[in-house]
N, C-alpha and C positions, 0 to 999 in steps of 0.2 A: 533507593528505598527498598526495604526488605519486608517480607511478610512476617507479621509477629507470630504466626502460628507454625509455619513450616520452615521459615528462614530463606525461602527462595527470593532471589533478587528480582525486582519489578521496576519498570520504568516509572517516572514521576507522573505520567499521564494515566497509568492503570488505576482503576477504581477497585478492582478485585484481583486476587492472586490467581495467576494462570494455572498454578499447580494444585492448590487446595480449595480455591474459591472464596476464601475469607475476604471480607471488606478491608480495604486499605485506607489509611488516613495519612495526613502529612506528618504525624508524629513518629512515623516509622522510617527514619532516614538512615538507620544503621542496623546491622544484624542484631536480633534479640540476644540478650545475655543467655548463656548456656547453650546456644545453638552453634553448631559448627558449619560454617559455609565452606564447601569444598570446591576448589577449582580443579576440574578434571584434567586440564592441560598440565597443571603442576604435578598431579599424580603420575601422568605419563612421563614427565621429565624425571621424576624421582625413580620411576621404574627403570629407565635407561641408566641412571647413575648408580642405582643399587647393584647393578651387575658387576660393578668394580669391586664391591665388598662382599656381596652375598649373591653369587650367580644363581639365577633361576628362582630361588626361594623368595627373595624379596619382591620381585615383580609378580610372581604368582600369587602372593598374598594380596598385593594391590589389585590384581585382576579379579580375584574372588571377592574382595571386600567392596569394590566399587560397583555401582549399579550400572549395568550395560546400557540401559535405556536412557540414562542421563546424557552421555556423550559417546556416540559410536566411534568418532574419530580418535578420541583418547583411548578407547578400548582397543582399537586397531594398532595404535602405537605401542601399547603395553604388550599385546600379543607379539608384535614384531621384536620387541626387546627380549621377551621370553624365548622366542625362536632363535635369536642370535646367541643368547646365553647358553641355550641347550646345545647349539652347534659348537660353540667354543668348548663346552665341557666334553663333548664327544671327541672333538679333535685333540683336546688335551689328554684324554685317556688313550687315544690311538698313538699319540707321540710318546706317551709314557711306556706303553707296551712295546712299540717299535724301538724306542730308545734303549730299553732294557735288553732286548734281543741283540741290537747292534753293539751295545756295550759288552755283552758277554762274548760276542764273536770277535771283537777287537781287543779282548783281554783288559777291558776297562778304559782304553784310550778313547773310545767313542763317547764317553761321558762328557767330554769337553764340547763336542759337536752337539750333543743332545741338550746340554745346558744352554748353549748359544741359541738353539732353535726355540727352546722354552722362553728364553728372555725376549727374543724377537716377537714371538706370538703374544706374549704378555703386553708388549708395547703396542702392537697393532690392536689388540683387544681394548686396551685402555683408550687409545685414540678414537676408535670407532664408537665406543660407549659415550665419550664426551661429545663427539660430532652428532650422534643420535639425540642426545639431550638438548644440545643447542638448537638443532633443526626443529625439534618438537616444541621448544620454548618459543621459537619464532612463528609457530603456527603451521609449519610444513609437516607433511607425512614423510618420515624417513624410512627408506628401505635399505637395509644393510647389504653391502655388495656380495658377500658370501654368507648364505644363510639357508638352512633347511627349514622350509615352511611346514612345521609340524602342527602348530595351532593355526586355525584359520578363522 
């Protein structure tokens, strides 16, 4: 059953909405039309997966848009995803700068090694983002193994 006023899910035994206090009746067994019912766990899963396509920005928009008071566990997972994505961006920039210097020092031959490192880092990043999304979807709090905890 859902509240016809705010869209909050309620148990069938509730007579009043716990969020807004409106009286509930038996006729409200599905979300009211025009109301968006948000599953915060799904938002956290999307934040982990958005890192594959839009690192940092996608998860940051989700963190700003969602209400932190609704589900602190989901907010923690979203912050963890942002921290990992920021770490990956910083490592990528470091590899690019170091790779450029190495390529200049080896007269361009180092580009092969730099390309291999970028490819391997990309695969590790992809796998960790997917593992984070799956763990979050099963209800676990996922901590990335290598991550700067910038947002707390």
